[in-house]
N, C-alpha and C positions, 0 to 999 in steps of 0.2 A: 715313736710312741712305746713307750717302754712303760708299762703299768704294772707298777711290783704288788706284792698280798697287802701292806695297810693302805694304799691306794684303794686297791679294789675293792676290799672290805667299808673302808669311809664311804664310797661312791653306794651300795649294796644299803648302806644303813639310811645315806642319806634318801637314796628312793624307796626302799622301808616308810621312813615318816613319814614321806612327800604323799604315794599314792595307798597304805598302809596293808597290812598282810591279808586282804579278803582279795584285794584288784591285782596284787601281782603274778597270780596264775593267771588268772585272763589275761594280762598283759604277755605276760611269757609263753600262754599259746597263740595269739594272736601274732607276734612276734614271730613263731615259727609256719605258722601257718603262711605269712609273708614270705618268708625265707623260701621256706618248700613251692611258693607259684613261682620266685623270682628264677629261681633254679629248673623247674620245669619249663618256663616260658626259655631259659637262654640255651635248654639240650633242643627244644623243638625248633629253636631258629637256626641252632648248630645241623642238627638231620637237616633241616634245609635247604642251609647251604650248602652240605656235604650231597645231597640228592643235588642240586643243581651244577654244583662242579662236575659230579657221575653223569650225567645228561649231557653234558656241554661233551667232554670226555669221548663219551659216546660215540657223541652224533659228528665229533672230528674222525674217530676210528672208523666207521659207516660212509665219510665222507670222498668217491674217490679223488684222489692226488690226480689233477690235471697234466703232471710231467710226464707220470707212470700211463696217462692215455694217453700222450699226442707220444712219448715212444712207442706204445705198443702199436697205433696207427701207422708208424712209420716203418715198424716192422713188417707186421700188415702190407705195405704197399709191396714191401721190398721181397717178398714172398710171392706175391701176382705177378713181379717184372719179374723174377725167375723163372715161377711156370710162364707165362706169354713174353718172350725173350723179343 
């Protein structure tokens, strides 16, 4: 969609003729508010997703690894066997 300068001016003139000079600032304000709300909502979703990912990663880091526990219990049994032959 390569819109040149002439096409942009033509579009602005048509919009001005259709809606009038008084209505354009109101429409621009409404469009700006809508875009701002959309950006805020998308940022909120990004933050929420990031928080859930961080939460899941921290839970994975805090969850003990079963293979490590098994190795530790095997080592403990060897230590007991060395003490009580």
